[in-house]
N, C-alpha and C positions, 0 to 999 in steps of 0.2 A: 911473566911472559905472556904475550897475547894468545888468547885461546886456551890457556892452561886453566883447568878447573881444579880448585883445591878441595880436598876431602872435608866433609863437615866434621864438627867436633865429635859427634858420636862415633863416626867411622874412625877418626883418629884415635879416640880412646880405645875402641875395640882392637885396632891394629896394635896399639901399645901393649894392651893386655896380652894379645897373641904373641908378641915378641917376648914379653917377660916370661910367658909360659914356656915358649920354645927354648929360652935360655935358662929355664929352671929358676926364675926369679920370683914367681908367684909366692905370696905369703901363705903358708899352710895353716890349717885350723888346729893343728896340734904339733908338738915337737918344738924345736928351736925356731925362734922368731915367729911364733904362731900369732895369728890374728883371729879373734873370735867374733861372731855376730851375736850381740847381746839378746836380740829378739828371738833368734833361733834357739839360744840356750834357755830362754824363758819358756818358749813353746814346748821344748822337749822335757821340761821339768814340772810343768803345771798340767796335770792330767784331767782335771775336771773341765767339762765343756762350758760350765757356767761359773767362772771364778768371780770372787769379789775382789776388786782391784781398787786400791787407794792411790790416787795420783796427786801427791803432795807437791805443790809448786807447778800447777798445770799451765801457767802462762797463757798461750793462745790455743792450747789444745792439741799440739802435735802428738804428744805421747798418748793422750786420751784417744785420739783417732787411731793411732797405731795399735793400741790395745784392743779397741773395738774391731779392728780389721783382723787381728790375730785370733781373737776370741769373740766371734759375733754374738754369742750368748752371754757375754760378761755383763756384770754390773760395775760400772766405774763411778766412784765417788771422787770428784775432782775438786781440789782445794786451791784457791787463788786469793791472796789477800789484797792485791792491787784492785781497787774498786773499778777502774776503767776496764781492766782485763777481765775481771769477773763478769762484768756486763757483756763483754764480747763473747765470753764462753757461754753464757746463758742463751744468747741469741744464736750462736753457732750450733748448739746442741738441743735447741728447743724441740726439735722433731724426733729426738733420740730418747725413747723411754728408758734405755739402759744407762743413761748418764745423768748424774745429779751434781749440780755445781754448788759449792759452798764458798761464800765470800769470807774466808777465815784463814788466819795463819795457824800453823801447827807448832806447838811448843810443849814445854814441861809444866806450864801454869795456865790457868784460866784468867781471862780478863783482857783489858785493853793494852796495846803495846805499840810503840812507834815503829813505822815501816818506812825505809828509805827507798824512794823511787829514783833510780839512776837514769841518766840520759840514754844509756843502753838498758832498756827495760828488762832484758834477760838477766841482768846482774843485780836487780833490785833485791833488797834483803832487810830483815830485821836488824842485822848488823851493819855498822858503817864501813865503807870501803877503807882498806888499809893503804899505807904508803906504797906497798907493792902493787896493789891494784892501780893506783894512780900512775905509777911509773910504767906499768905495762900497757895501760889502755888510755892514758891521757884524758882528754876532755870527756870521752864517753863514759868514764868512771865517775864523773861529777854527779853530785846529788841534785836532782832537779827540784824535788820537794819531799817533805816528810809528812806523813799522815798517820793518824791513829787508827789502828784496825783492831778487830776482835781476834783473840787468840784462844785456841781450844786444845785440850788434850784428846788424843784419839781414843783413849780408854773411857772417856766420858761420852763419846759419841757412838761407839760400837761395842756390842757384846756378842760377837760371832767370829767364826774363823775368817781370817784374811788370807787369801791365796797369794796376792802380790801387793807389796807395799813399796811404792816408788817415791823417792824423796829427791827433789832438786831444789834445795832451799838456800843455796848460796851461803854456805858456811854454818847454817843453823840446823843441820840434819841431826846432830846429836841431841839437841833439845827436843826435837820431835820424837826421836826414839825413846827418850826418857819419859815423854808423855804417853807412851804406849803402855807402860806398866806391865801388868800380867798379860796384856793382849799380845805381847811378843811371843808368848808360849803358843799362841794360836795362829801365828803368822808363818806361812810356809816359805816365802821367798822375799828377799829385800833387794831392790835395785836402788842404789843411792849414789849421789854424786860425792866424790871425795876430793879433798885438796891436800897437796903435799907441802905447800907453803901458805902462810896466812895472807889470803887476799882480802880478808875482812878482820876488823879489830875484834879480838876475843874469840875467834872461831876455833872449833875443834878440827884437828887434822886427821888424816887417814889413820895414823897410829891410835888415836883416841877412839875413833869409831870401831876400829878393828878389835881393840881390847874389850870395849863395851859389848860388842856383839858376840865375840867368842866366849865371854863370861856368861852369856845367856844361851849357850847351846848352838850358836850359828857357826858355820864354816864358810870361809871365803871360797867361792867357786872360781872367779877370775876377775881381771881388770879389763876395762874396755875404753876405747877412744881416749887414750892418754894424750895429754897436751904438753908439749915441751916448748918452752920459751926459746926465742932465737939465741939467748945467751947460754942455752944448754940445760937450764934447770927444769926439772919435771914439776909442773904446777897443779894439774888437776886431771880428773878422769871419772869414770863410773866403776862401781864395784857391784857384783852380785853375791849375796850371802844366802845360804841354804840352811833352813832349820834342820839340824841333824836328828832331832827328836821326832820329826814328822815325815820321815821318808817312807 
């Protein structure tokens, strides 16, 4: 209509939130249909102002920045095996003395390993994408190139308490956890990506990671950002585990 001014997106979103709240449709932080904020849960459970944080699978540094914002006095050790992305990270955090970038993959063994760089770089992994990944994501799940990268065990790099261990390794998280060895006993909180169906060949699923961590004294706090495929299948999300022996 001539002269009619439409509200902006921000206003529309705020109006929609207000309507949902008025109708009682806002998702609560507890109880039935709860939705939790993973960063708020981490903040509430990490009490030191100077935590040591491992960011495994740092990609372009979004979580590294989020951790530094949440804990300005933190030391973040960021791991990224993709050579191009590791270079971007070094440049992005060159002026941040609290961030150290390692061009390494994390795993259960030391040495060189093949790393598959996908067209969607977020999905790159030591593991090759499965038929499910190809079916869900089409050409974006295609392997652009495969490079040999260095892989390290975390217990070969650190001999101190780890306050937060974050892993986003596209199906390779269990191998990185195995590479922690006795270091897990000194780890307070783990934020890890989990999959509920095999998006990569030979990957561990949520059940495997859950059994592994529970067997080492960790308790599941909650699941976050769960992704459901249009066909109804639960595919992936994040999980926070707390070391019950370090409360």
